[in-house]
N, C-alpha and C positions, 0 to 999 in steps of 0.2 A: 743726672749723674752721667759722667762720661763712661766710655766703654771699658777703659782700664779699671776704673773704680768698680764698675759692675762685675767685671771678671774677678777682681780681688775679693769682693763680697761673696760671690758664688763659691770661691775657693775656701774662704774663711768658714762659711756656714756648712758646706757640703763636702769639703775636701776629705774629712775623715771617712766618708763613705766610698771613696775611690780606692782602686787598687794602688799598690805602691808605685807601679810603673806609671799609671795615670797621674798620680800626684807628682811624681818626679818630672814628667814631661810638661805638665801644666804649670808647675812652679817655675821651671826653667824658662818657659815661654813668656809667662805673665809676670812672675815675680822678679826674675833676673833679666828679663828682656833679651833673651838669647834668640838668635835666628834658628830656623829649622836646621840649617847646615851645621851650626855650632852644637846643637843638641844631638843631632845624628852622629857627629864625630865623637862627642863625649860618651855616647851610649854604645857606639860601635854598630849602629844600624843605618839603614838608608834614610835619606831625607824624606822619601815617600812614606816610609813606615812611621816616621815622626809626624808627618802631616796627617796621615790617616788616624793615628792614635789621638792627636790633639783635636782633630775635628770631631771624632766620636766622643771624646771627653767633654768638649764644650757643649755638644748637643745633649749629653747626659746631664750635665749640670743645669742646663736650661730646663730640661724636662723635670728635674727634681724640684726646681723652684716653682714651676707651673703646678705641680702636683701637691707639694708640701706648703710652699708659700712662706717660709721662715723670714726671708728678707722683707717681703711686703709687710708682714706682721710686725717685724722689728721697726720698720719705718713708721708704721701707724702708732705703735706704742711710744716711740720717741717724740713724735709730733704731739700726741696727747699729753705727754709729760711736760713738754714745752708750754703747751696751752695752759695746763694747770699751774705751772710755775708762774707764768705771766699773769694769770688771774689772781694768784696769791699776792704777787707784788702790787697789783693794782688795788687790792683790798687793803693792804697795809697803808696806802697813801691817804 
């Protein structure tokens, strides 16, 4: 999975656990592909403040996945379902 896809999954699974400001900055950076300068201008803060918040938010999302593991479990369940579906199709033949 590419980096953008991984970031999007992290946000989908754990975004509701973030503060409003963390969600806003992360969604602008990842979802809307805005630069740090663009985000800073739209929020009325410094580029450094956006960089710091984004860095902390990314680290937090990665720690959440390491500790909770929803994404990994979701991938495992999807793979298992695909395998079951394939076996069922093979049995029909």
